[in-house]
GUKOLGU-937840 format. One record per residue (C-alpha): residue number from 1; residue in three letters; chain; x, z, y. Coordinates in Angstrom, 1 decimal, decimal comma. Each point is the difference from the previous one (the first is absolute). Example, Ala and Ser with C-alpha at 12.3 -4.5 7.8 and 13.67 -1.06 7.14 Angstrom:
<1 ala A <12,3 7,8 -4,5>>
<2 ser A <1,4 -0,7 3,4>>
***
This chain:
<1 met A <-53,6 82,1 -150,6>>
<2 lys A <3,2 2,5 0,4>>
<3 pro A <2,4 -0,6 1,7>>
<4 ala A <2,8 -0,5 -2,2>>
<5 val A <-2,4 -2,1 -2,1>>
<6 leu A <-0,5 -2,2 2,7>>
<7 leu A <3,8 -0,2 0,4>>
<8 leu A <0,8 -1,3 -3,6>>
<9 cys A <-3,3 -2,3 0,5>>
<10 leu A <1,8 -1,9 3,0>>
<11 ala A <3,5 -0,2 -1,0>>
<12 leu A <-1,6 -1,2 -3,8>>
<13 leu A <-2,0 -2,6 1,7>>
<14 gly A <2,4 -1,0 3,0>>
<15 gly A <-2,5 0,7 2,5>>
<16 arg A <-2,2 -2,8 -0,4>>
<17 pro A <-1,1 -2,4 -2,7>>
<18 gly A <2,7 -2,9 -0,7>>
<19 gly A <2,4 1,4 2,3>>
<20 ala A <-1,9 -0,7 3,5>>
<21 val A <1,7 1,0 2,9>>
<22 ala A <-1,8 1,3 2,9>>
<23 ala A <1,7 1,0 3,7>>
<24 ala A <-0,9 3,6 -0,2>>
<25 glu A <2,4 3,3 1,5>>
<26 leu A <3,0 -0,1 -1,5>>
<27 arg A <1,7 3,1 -1,1>>
<28 ala A <3,4 0,8 -1,0>>
<29 gly A <2,2 3,1 -1,1>>
<30 val A <3,8 -0,1 -0,7>>
<31 ala A <2,3 2,6 -1,4>>
<32 arg A <3,7 0,1 -2,0>>
<33 val A <1,7 2,1 -2,3>>
<34 asp A <3,4 0,1 -0,6>>
<35 ile A <0,9 -0,8 -4,3>>
<36 thr A <3,7 -0,2 0,5>>
<37 asp A <1,8 1,6 -2,8>>
<38 tyr A <2,5 2,0 1,7>>
<39 ala A <1,6 1,4 -3,3>>
<40 ala A <0,5 -3,0 -1,1>>
<41 gly A <3,3 -1,0 1,8>>
<42 pro A <1,4 -0,1 3,5>>
<43 val A <-3,2 -1,5 2,4>>
<44 asn A <0,6 -1,7 3,5>>
<45 asp A <-3,7 -0,2 1,0>>
<46 pro A <-3,7 0,7 -1,3>>
<47 ala A <-2,0 -2,0 -2,3>>
<48 tyr A <-3,4 0,6 0,6>>
<49 val A <-4,2 -0,9 -1,0>>
<50 lys A <-1,8 -1,1 2,6>>
<51 ala A <-4,1 -0,4 -0,1>>
<52 leu A <-1,7 -1,9 2,0>>
<53 val A <-3,9 0,6 -0,5>>
<54 leu A <-2,8 -2,3 1,7>>
<55 arg A <-3,8 -0,1 -0,2>>
<56 ser A <-3,0 -1,1 1,4>>
<57 asp A <-3,2 -0,2 -1,0>>
<58 ala A <0,8 -3,2 -2,2>>
<59 ala A <2,9 1,3 -1,8>>
<60 thr A <2,7 2,5 -0,6>>
<61 ala A <3,6 -1,3 -0,4>>
<62 val A <3,5 1,8 -0,4>>
<63 leu A <3,4 -1,5 0,5>>
<64 val A <2,6 1,8 -1,7>>
<65 thr A <3,9 -0,4 0,9>>
<66 val A <2,8 1,2 -2,2>>
<67 asp A <3,3 0,5 0,8>>
<68 ala A <1,1 -1,4 -3,8>>
<69 val A <1,3 -2,8 -1,8>>
<70 ala A <-3,4 -0,7 -1,4>>
<71 ile A <-3,2 1,1 -1,4>>
<72 ala A <1,4 0,9 -3,6>>
<73 glu A <1,6 -1,4 -2,4>>
<74 ile A <3,4 0,5 1,9>>
<75 gly A <1,5 2,1 2,0>>
<76 his A <-1,0 3,6 0,7>>
<77 leu A <-3,8 -0,4 -0,5>>
<78 pro A <-1,9 0,7 -3,7>>
<79 asn A <-1,6 -2,2 -1,4>>
<80 ser A <-3,0 2,4 0,5>>
<81 tyr A <0,6 -0,2 3,7>>
<82 leu A <-3,5 -2,1 1,2>>
<83 gly A <-1,9 1,2 -3,1>>
<84 ser A <0,2 3,3 1,1>>
<85 val A <-0,2 -0,3 3,9>>
<86 arg A <-3,4 -1,9 -0,8>>
<87 thr A <-1,4 2,2 -2,5>>
<88 arg A <0,8 2,9 2,4>>
<89 leu A <-1,3 -1,6 3,2>>
<90 arg A <-3,4 -1,2 -1,9>>
<91 asp A <-0,5 3,5 -1,5>>
<92 glu A <0,9 1,7 3,5>>
<93 leu A <-1,3 -2,6 2,9>>
<94 gly A <-2,3 -2,5 -2,3>>
<95 leu A <2,6 -2,8 1,1>>
<96 ala A <-0,9 -2,8 -2,3>>
<97 ser A <3,2 -1,5 -1,5>>
<98 ser A <-0,7 -3,9 1,5>>
<99 ser A <0,4 2,0 3,7>>
<100 leu A <3,8 1,0 -0,5>>
<101 leu A <3,1 -2,0 0,8>>
<102 val A <3,2 1,8 -0,6>>
<103 asn A <3,2 -2,4 1,2>>
<104 ala A <3,2 0,9 -1,0>>
<105 ser A <2,6 -0,7 2,7>>
<106 his A <2,7 -0,9 -2,7>>
<107 cys A <2,6 2,0 1,7>>
<108 his A <2,5 2,4 -3,2>>
<109 ala A <-1,0 3,2 1,8>>
<110 val A <-0,1 2,9 -2,8>>
<111 val A <-3,5 1,5 0,1>>
<112 arg A <-1,6 3,0 -1,7>>
<113 lys A <-1,6 -0,1 -3,4>>
<114 asp A <-2,8 1,3 1,6>>
<115 ala A <-0,6 -2,8 2,3>>
<116 asp A <-3,7 -0,6 -1,6>>
<117 leu A <-1,2 3,9 1,6>>
<118 leu A <1,9 -0,7 3,0>>
<119 thr A <-2,3 -3,5 0,4>>
<120 val A <-3,0 1,6 -0,5>>
<121 gln A <0,9 2,6 2,5>>
<122 ala A <1,0 -2,5 2,5>>
<123 val A <-3,4 -1,7 -0,1>>
<124 lys A <-2,1 3,4 -0,3>>
<125 glu A <1,7 0,5 3,2>>
<126 ala A <-0,6 -3,2 1,7>>
<127 trp A <-3,7 0,2 -1,0>>
<128 arg A <-0,4 2,9 1,8>>
<129 arg A <1,7 -1,3 2,9>>
<130 leu A <-3,0 -2,8 0,5>>
<131 thr A <0,0 -1,0 4,0>>
<132 pro A <-1,9 -2,9 0,9>>
<133 val A <2,5 -3,1 1,2>>
<134 his A <0,1 -3,3 1,2>>
<135 ala A <1,5 -3,0 -1,6>>
<136 gly A <2,5 -2,7 1,0>>
<137 ala A <1,7 -2,6 -2,1>>
<138 gly A <3,6 -1,9 0,8>>
<139 arg A <3,3 -1,1 -1,2>>
<140 gly A <3,6 0,5 1,1>>
<141 arg A <2,8 -1,7 -1,0>>
<142 glu A <4,0 1,1 -1,2>>
<143 asp A <2,2 -2,6 -1,4>>
<144 arg A <3,6 1,7 0,4>>
<145 met A <-0,4 2,6 -2,7>>
<146 met A <0,0 -2,2 -3,2>>
<147 glu A <0,7 -2,5 -1,8>>
<148 asn A <-0,8 -2,4 -3,3>>
<149 arg A <1,9 1,1 -3,0>>
<150 arg A <-0,8 -3,2 -1,9>>
<151 met A <2,9 -2,9 0,5>>
<152 arg A <-0,5 -3,5 -1,5>>
<153 leu A <2,9 -0,9 -1,9>>
<154 gln A <1,7 -3,9 0,2>>
<155 asp A <-1,5 -0,3 -3,7>>
<156 gly A <-3,5 0,7 0,7>>
<157 arg A <-0,1 3,8 -1,0>>
<158 gln A <-0,5 3,1 2,3>>
<159 ala A <2,1 3,2 -0,1>>
<160 asp A <-0,9 2,7 2,0>>
<161 val A <1,9 2,9 2,3>>
<162 arg A <0,2 3,4 -2,1>>
<163 arg A <2,1 2,9 -0,4>>
<164 ala A <0,9 -0,6 -3,9>>
<165 tyr A <1,5 -3,0 0,1>>
<166 ala A <2,4 -2,4 2,0>>
<167 leu A <-1,5 -2,1 2,9>>
<168 pro A <0,6 -4,2 -1,1>>
<169 arg A <2,7 -1,9 1,6>>
<170 asp A <-0,9 -1,2 3,6>>
<171 glu A <0,6 -4,0 -1,3>>
<172 asp A <-2,5 0,6 -2,4>>
<173 val A <-2,7 1,2 2,3>>
<174 val A <-2,1 -2,4 1,6>>
<175 ser A <-3,1 1,9 1,6>>
<176 val A <-1,8 3,2 0,1>>
<177 gly A <-4,0 0,7 -0,3>>
<178 pro A <-1,8 1,1 3,0>>
<179 val A <-0,9 3,4 1,2>>
<180 asp A <-3,0 1,0 2,0>>
<181 pro A <0,2 1,7 3,3>>
<182 glu A <-3,9 0,8 0,4>>
<183 ile A <-1,1 3,5 0,7>>
<184 gly A <-3,1 0,7 -0,9>>
<185 leu A <-1,5 2,6 1,8>>
<186 leu A <-3,4 2,5 0,5>>
<187 arg A <-0,2 2,2 2,4>>
<188 leu A <-2,4 3,5 0,4>>
<189 asp A <-0,6 1,2 3,0>>
<190 arg A <-2,1 3,2 1,1>>
<191 pro A <-2,8 -0,8 2,0>>
<192 asp A <2,2 1,3 3,4>>
<193 gly A <2,2 -2,9 -0,6>>
<194 thr A <2,9 2,1 -2,0>>
<195 pro A <1,4 -1,3 -3,1>>
<196 leu A <-1,0 2,0 -3,3>>
<197 ala A <1,8 -2,2 -2,3>>
<198 val A <1,9 -3,7 -0,3>>
<199 val A <0,2 -2,1 -3,3>>
<200 tyr A <2,5 -2,3 -0,1>>
<201 asn A <0,7 -2,8 -3,2>>
<202 phe A <3,3 -1,4 -0,1>>
<203 ala A <2,2 -1,4 -3,0>>
<204 ala A <3,7 0,9 -0,9>>
<205 his A <1,3 2,2 -2,7>>
<206 pro A <0,9 3,6 1,3>>
<207 ile A <3,2 0,4 -1,9>>
<208 gln A <2,5 0,0 2,8>>
<209 gly A <0,9 3,8 -0,5>>
<210 val A <1,7 2,2 2,2>>
<211 pro A <3,4 0,8 0,9>>
<212 asn A <0,3 3,4 -1,7>>
<213 gly A <-1,2 -1,0 -3,2>>
<214 gly A <-3,3 2,4 0,1>>
<215 ser A <-3,7 -0,8 -0,8>>
<216 thr A <-1,7 -1,8 2,7>>
<217 ala A <-3,1 -1,8 0,9>>
<218 asp A <2,1 -3,2 1,2>>
<219 tyr A <-1,0 -2,0 2,7>>
<220 pro A <-3,5 0,7 -0,1>>
<221 gly A <0,4 4,0 0,6>>
<222 phe A <2,3 -0,9 3,2>>
<223 ala A <-2,6 -2,6 1,1>>
<224 ser A <-2,9 2,5 0,0>>
<225 arg A <2,3 2,8 1,2>>
<226 val A <0,3 -2,4 3,0>>
<227 ile A <-3,5 -1,2 0,4>>
<228 glu A <-1,3 3,7 -0,2>>
<229 glu A <2,6 1,5 2,6>>
<230 asn A <-1,5 -2,9 2,3>>
<231 leu A <-3,3 0,9 -0,5>>
<232 pro A <-0,7 3,4 -0,1>>
<233 gly A <-2,6 1,4 -1,7>>
<234 ala A <-0,5 -3,9 -2,2>>
<235 met A <1,5 -0,1 -4,0>>
<236 ala A <1,5 -3,0 -1,0>>
<237 phe A <-0,7 -1,3 -3,4>>
<238 phe A <2,1 -2,6 -1,5>>
<239 val A <-1,5 -2,8 -2,8>>
<240 gln A <2,5 -2,0 -1,7>>
<241 gly A <-0,7 -3,3 -0,2>>
<242 cys A <1,3 -3,1 -2,2>>
<243 ala A <3,7 1,3 -0,3>>
<244 gly A <0,9 -1,0 -3,7>>
<245 asp A <2,9 -2,3 1,3>>
<246 ile A <0,8 1,8 3,6>>
<247 asn A <2,8 1,8 0,7>>
<248 pro A <0,9 1,8 3,1>>
<249 ala A <2,9 -1,9 2,1>>
<250 lys A <3,1 -0,2 -1,1>>
<251 tyr A <-0,6 2,0 -2,7>>
<252 lys A <3,4 -0,7 -2,0>>
<253 asp A <2,4 0,3 3,0>>
<254 ala A <2,7 2,6 -1,3>>
<255 ser A <1,7 0,2 3,6>>
<256 gln A <-2,4 2,9 1,3>>
<257 pro A <-1,8 3,0 -1,8>>
<258 gln A <-3,9 -1,3 -0,7>>
<259 asp A <-2,0 1,6 2,2>>
<260 ala A <-4,3 -0,5 0,2>>
<261 glu A <-0,2 1,8 3,1>>
<262 pro A <0,8 -3,0 2,7>>
<263 leu A <-2,1 -2,5 -2,3>>
<264 gly A <-2,8 2,6 0,3>>
<265 asn A <0,3 0,6 3,6>>
<266 leu A <-0,5 -4,3 0,8>>
<267 leu A <-2,9 0,4 -2,0>>
<268 gly A <-1,4 3,0 1,5>>
<269 leu A <0,2 -1,6 3,4>>
<270 ser A <-1,3 -3,4 -1,0>>
<271 val A <-3,2 2,1 -1,5>>
<272 leu A <-0,6 1,8 3,2>>
<273 arg A <0,5 -3,3 2,5>>
<274 gly A <-2,8 -1,3 -2,5>>
<275 val A <-1,9 2,9 -0,1>>
<276 arg A <-0,1 0,1 4,1>>
<277 ala A <-1,5 -3,2 0,4>>
<278 ile A <-2,9 0,8 -2,9>>
<279 arg A <-3,3 1,7 2,0>>
<280 pro A <-2,0 1,7 -2,3>>
<281 arg A <-4,3 -0,1 0,1>>
<282 pro A <-2,7 1,9 -1,2>>
<283 gly A <-1,9 -0,9 -2,9>>
<284 ala A <2,5 -1,4 -2,3>>
<285 pro A <-1,8 -1,1 -3,4>>
<286 leu A <1,8 1,7 -3,1>>
<287 ala A <0,1 -1,2 -3,6>>
<288 val A <1,9 0,3 -3,3>>
<289 val A <0,0 -2,4 -2,8>>
<290 gln A <1,5 0,9 -3,5>>
<291 glu A <0,1 -3,0 -2,9>>
<292 thr A <2,1 -0,3 -2,7>>
<293 leu A <1,9 -3,0 -1,1>>
<294 val A <1,0 -0,8 -3,8>>
<295 leu A <3,2 -1,2 0,2>>
<296 pro A <1,9 -1,8 -2,9>>
<297 arg A <3,3 1,3 -1,2>>
<298 ala A <3,1 -2,1 -0,8>>
<299 ala A <0,2 -2,0 -3,2>>
<300 asp A <3,5 -1,5 0,8>>
<301 tyr A <2,3 2,9 -0,4>>
<302 ala A <1,4 -1,3 -3,2>>
<303 arg A <0,7 -3,5 1,6>>
<304 arg A <1,8 1,2 2,9>>
<305 ile A <1,7 2,6 -1,7>>
<306 ala A <1,5 -2,7 -2,3>>
<307 ala A <0,7 -2,0 3,5>>
<308 leu A <2,2 2,5 1,4>>
<309 arg A <1,8 1,0 -3,2>>
<310 glu A <0,8 -3,5 -0,5>>
<311 glu A <1,0 -0,1 3,8>>
<312 gln A <2,2 3,4 -0,9>>
<313 gln A <1,6 -2,1 -2,6>>
<314 arg A <0,9 -2,7 2,0>>
<315 leu A <1,4 2,1 2,7>>
<316 leu A <2,0 1,9 -2,9>>
<317 asp A <1,7 -3,6 -1,2>>
<318 ser A <1,0 -1,0 3,3>>
<319 leu A <2,0 2,8 0,6>>
<320 ser A <3,8 -1,1 0,1>>
<321 gly A <3,3 1,6 -0,5>>
<322 thr A <2,1 0,6 2,7>>
<323 ser A <3,8 1,6 0,3>>
<324 leu A <-1,3 1,9 3,0>>
<325 asn A <-1,7 3,8 0,2>>
<326 phe A <-1,6 1,2 3,2>>
<327 lys A <3,4 1,1 1,4>>
<328 ala A <1,6 -3,1 -0,2>>
<329 phe A <-3,2 -2,0 1,2>>
<330 leu A <-0,6 2,2 3,1>>
<331 ala A <4,0 -0,6 1,2>>
<332 leu A <0,5 -4,0 -0,6>>
<333 tyr A <-4,1 -0,1 1,7>>
<334 leu A <1,1 1,6 2,9>>
<335 gln A <2,7 -2,0 -0,1>>
<336 his A <-1,4 -3,4 -0,5>>
<337 ser A <-2,8 0,8 2,9>>
<338 phe A <2,5 1,3 2,7>>
<339 ser A <2,1 -3,0 -0,5>>
<340 pro A <-1,3 -2,6 -2,1>>
<341 asp A <2,6 -2,9 0,8>>
<342 ala A <3,0 2,2 -0,6>>
<343 pro A <-1,7 3,2 -2,1>>
<344 ser A <3,5 0,6 -2,2>>
<345 gly A <2,4 0,6 2,7>>
<346 tyr A <0,7 -1,1 3,7>>
<347 arg A <-0,2 -3,5 0,8>>
<348 tyr A <3,5 -1,3 0,5>>
<349 arg A <0,4 0,8 -3,4>>
<350 tyr A <-2,4 -2,3 -1,2>>
<351 leu A <1,7 -2,6 2,9>>
<352 his A <3,4 0,8 -1,7>>
<353 glu A <-0,9 -0,9 -3,5>>
<354 gln A <-1,5 -2,9 1,5>>
<355 ala A <3,3 -1,7 1,3>>
<356 gln A <1,2 1,1 -3,3>>
<357 asp A <-2,6 -2,1 -1,8>>
<358 arg A <-1,4 3,4 -1,6>>
<359 glu A <-3,4 0,8 -0,7>>
<360 his A <0,3 3,3 -1,5>>
<361 leu A <-2,0 1,8 2,7>>
<362 arg A <-2,6 -2,0 -0,5>>
<363 arg A <-0,5 -0,4 -3,3>>
<364 leu A <-0,4 4,2 -0,3>>
<365 asp A <-2,2 -0,5 2,9>>
<366 ser A <-2,4 -2,7 -2,3>>
<367 glu A <0,3 2,7 -3,2>>
<368 asn A <-0,6 2,8 2,2>>
<369 arg A <-3,4 -1,7 1,6>>
<370 ala A <-0,9 -0,8 -3,6>>
<371 glu A <0,3 3,2 -1,2>>
<372 leu A <-2,1 1,5 3,0>>
<373 glu A <-2,7 -2,4 -0,6>>
<374 arg A <-0,5 0,9 -3,1>>
<375 tyr A <0,0 3,7 0,5>>
<376 leu A <-2,7 -0,4 2,7>>
<377 arg A <-1,8 -2,0 -2,4>>
<378 asn A <-0,1 3,0 -2,3>>
<379 met A <-0,6 2,2 2,5>>
<380 asp A <-3,5 -2,2 1,0>>
<381 thr A <-0,7 0,0 -3,5>>
<382 met A <0,6 3,8 -0,9>>
<383 glu A <-2,9 0,3 3,7>>
<384 gln A <-2,3 -2,4 -1,9>>
<385 leu A <0,0 2,0 -3,4>>
<386 thr A <-0,6 3,4 2,1>>
<387 arg A <-2,8 -1,4 1,1>>
<388 leu A <-1,3 -1,5 -3,3>>
<389 arg A <0,6 3,2 -1,7>>
<390 ile A <-2,3 2,6 2,4>>
<391 asn A <-2,8 -2,9 0,2>>
<392 leu A <-0,1 -0,3 -3,8>>
<393 ala A <0,1 3,5 -0,6>>
<394 leu A <-3,4 -0,1 2,3>>
<395 leu A <-1,1 -2,8 -1,7>>
<396 glu A <0,2 2,1 -3,3>>
<397 lys A <-1,4 2,6 1,3>>
<398 his A <-3,4 -1,4 0,8>>
<399 arg A <-0,1 -2,1 -3,1>>
<400 ala A <0,2 3,1 -1,9>>
<401 arg A <-2,8 1,5 2,2>>
<402 thr A <-2,2 -3,1 -0,4>>
<403 glu A <0,5 -0,1 -3,8>>
<404 ala A <-0,8 3,7 -0,1>>
<405 glu A <-3,4 -0,4 1,9>>
<406 gln A <-0,6 -2,7 -2,5>>
<407 asp A <-0,5 -3,0 3,1>>
<408 arg A <-3,0 1,8 1,2>>
<409 pro A <-0,7 -0,9 3,9>>
<410 leu A <1,2 1,6 3,0>>
<411 glu A <-2,4 1,4 2,2>>
<412 ala A <0,4 0,4 4,2>>
<413 glu A <-2,0 1,3 2,5>>
<414 val A <-0,3 -2,3 3,0>>
<415 val A <-1,6 2,5 2,9>>
<416 gly A <-1,1 -1,4 3,4>>
<417 leu A <-0,4 2,3 2,7>>
<418 arg A <-1,5 -1,5 3,6>>
<419 val A <0,0 2,5 3,1>>
<420 gly A <-1,3 -2,1 3,1>>
<421 asp A <2,0 -3,0 -0,1>>
<422 phe A <3,3 1,4 -1,8>>
<423 arg A <-0,7 -1,3 -3,8>>
<424 leu A <2,6 0,4 -2,8>>
<425 val A <0,1 -0,6 -3,8>>
<426 thr A <1,9 1,9 -2,5>>
<427 phe A <1,7 -0,8 -3,5>>
<428 pro A <1,9 2,2 -2,1>>
<429 gly A <3,0 -2,3 -0,4>>
<430 glu A <3,5 -0,6 1,8>>
<431 leu A <-1,4 -3,0 1,7>>
<432 thr A <2,2 -2,5 1,5>>
<433 val A <0,1 -1,1 3,5>>
<434 glu A <-1,6 -3,2 -0,6>>
<435 ile A <-3,0 0,8 -1,7>>
<436 gly A <-1,0 2,3 3,2>>
<437 leu A <0,8 -3,0 2,2>>
<438 arg A <-2,2 -2,2 -1,9>>
<439 leu A <-3,0 2,4 0,0>>
<440 lys A <0,3 0,5 3,7>>
<441 gln A <0,0 -3,5 0,9>>
<442 arg A <-3,3 0,0 -2,1>>
<443 ala A <-1,6 3,3 0,7>>
<444 pro A <-3,1 0,5 1,9>>
<445 gly A <0,4 1,7 3,5>>
<446 pro A <2,7 0,0 2,5>>
<447 phe A <1,5 3,1 -1,2>>
<448 ser A <0,2 0,1 -4,3>>
<449 phe A <3,3 1,5 -1,4>>
<450 val A <0,6 0,3 -3,5>>
<451 ala A <1,6 3,0 -2,0>>
<452 gly A <2,1 0,3 -2,8>>
<453 tyr A <0,8 3,5 -1,9>>
<454 thr A <-3,6 1,4 -0,1>>
<455 asn A <-2,5 1,4 -2,6>>
<456 gly A <3,0 0,0 -2,9>>
<457 tyr A <3,2 -1,9 -0,4>>
<458 leu A <0,3 -3,6 -2,2>>
<459 tyr A <3,6 -0,2 0,7>>
<460 asp A <1,1 -3,3 1,8>>
<461 thr A <-2,7 -3,0 0,4>>
<462 pro A <2,2 -2,9 1,3>>
<463 thr A <-1,8 -3,1 1,0>>
<464 ala A <-0,6 -2,3 -3,4>>
<465 gly A <3,2 -2,4 1,3>>
<466 gln A <2,4 3,1 0,5>>
<467 arg A <-1,5 1,5 -3,4>>
<468 asn A <1,4 -3,3 -1,7>>
<469 asn A <3,2 0,1 1,2>>
<470 ala A <3,0 -0,1 -2,3>>
<471 gly A <0,6 4,1 0,2>>
<472 tyr A <2,4 0,8 2,7>>
<473 ala A <-2,2 1,5 2,1>>
<474 gln A <-1,2 3,1 -1,1>>
<475 glu A <-3,4 0,2 1,2>>
<476 asp A <-0,5 -2,9 -2,2>>
<477 cys A <0,9 1,9 -2,9>>
<478 asp A <-1,4 3,0 0,8>>
<479 thr A <-3,9 -1,0 -0,4>>
<480 leu A <-2,7 0,6 -2,6>>
<481 val A <-2,3 -2,9 1,2>>
<482 ala A <-0,4 -3,5 -1,1>>
<483 pro A <1,0 -2,6 2,6>>
<484 glu A <-4,2 -0,9 0,5>>
<485 trp A <-0,4 3,5 1,4>>
<486 gln A <0,9 -1,0 3,7>>
<487 asp A <-3,2 -2,3 0,1>>
<488 leu A <-2,0 2,7 -1,5>>
<489 phe A <0,8 2,4 2,6>>
<490 glu A <0,1 -1,9 2,8>>
<491 glu A <-3,5 -1,5 -0,7>>
<492 arg A <-1,5 3,6 0,0>>
<493 ala A <1,9 1,1 2,7>>
<494 leu A <-1,7 -2,2 1,8>>
<495 arg A <-3,2 0,5 -1,4>>
<496 val A <0,2 3,7 0,6>>
<497 leu A <0,7 -0,2 3,7>>
<498 gly A <-3,0 -1,9 0,2>>
<499 lys A <-1,8 2,1 -1,4>>
<500 leu A <0,6 2,5 3,0>>
<501 asp A <-2,0 -1,9 2,5>>
***
């Protein structure tokens, strides 16, 4: 049999019948290509596509990480990107589509239109550089650089932290959601002990930006630079986790320029701390399993839109007249905040009026406080209306898409990758953090991790409970899936992880 035909057969069959895993010599190759669109505007730091090719007698797997917002649908990668990459790799290397994992970091870097060709170039370069490796798995921890953007309010609803609208009032917020501080780690060393690759899985939106406003790979780019500078000869691969509701820490802080570099430095150093505790071993088993999961589309758009429109009208009707404009409001607000007992003058004037049995200033203060309260209520109502308007537009957009596609079910790739003790299961949507935490508690093996944003894009995929929230959080509205999607995915993810043994 010709070598090219043998390659194709091995890739298509996944190495052994039934996905069996054998401890054979593991080889790996790495490469990266700059995909930054330097003609599109200012650039702060490069965006890369990186390829990690893994091969043994039992299987072939290719992990590609892209500094882009998503694998098509939104951002700069066209919808043809993944199909083009798969077709070219099949034709040029004999690589089966089931052996390919392409993960977007979810950063907002501006990338070239020919990113598909550059991705294929990176994979081919990595393939040519295959070398024997030892593998080890581990975990790190980083809990300082992110926060859950969902807040539970006094009335039971949940709101989220977005640049597009204001935060709820402090007095309305009663709790926040969890974060996942775990860093999933895979270390690949050459036989002489020098690191070849570090794969790190972590969950947080890379949307902090940089002070000059230029295109950036955001915190994953800075974290990878820290890792690579401290491990000469190694390439760092960031794999985005369940970041659907996880923001950078102090995302709304307006007191200083937004800067992802300190966050990336924190993550990079935490990765290094975890990586140095790993002792790679030879003979690591390699396996990859891909399954297609059919998910029901959301069927409640009309009801949810009607409910938000009813809430919108209620809020509009609650706006009340006030004699204040913003200039008058600000002056009065400062006076009443600075001196709540005597806002309309010096205290001796109040004492003088009291001695003369007059209450003119006290009455003025009471009237002004009532005006201030009405104005503040109107401001809060307008902020709520802003949130509703944005989320209504998302619901309308997805309802139109669902109707155009005649309610056809959604298809999502669920891919499992095993390299030694390291296990990873992937999904195309923006998984919220609770899903990752639940899966990792139930997953087999000591080092099982979860990644979203892989092999496609299905918009936000919140938990069933979040999905039925009243519409004040964007990820609950920017979704295509029905609430029952969560149970279907979690069951399939655990099944795929189990097949890696």
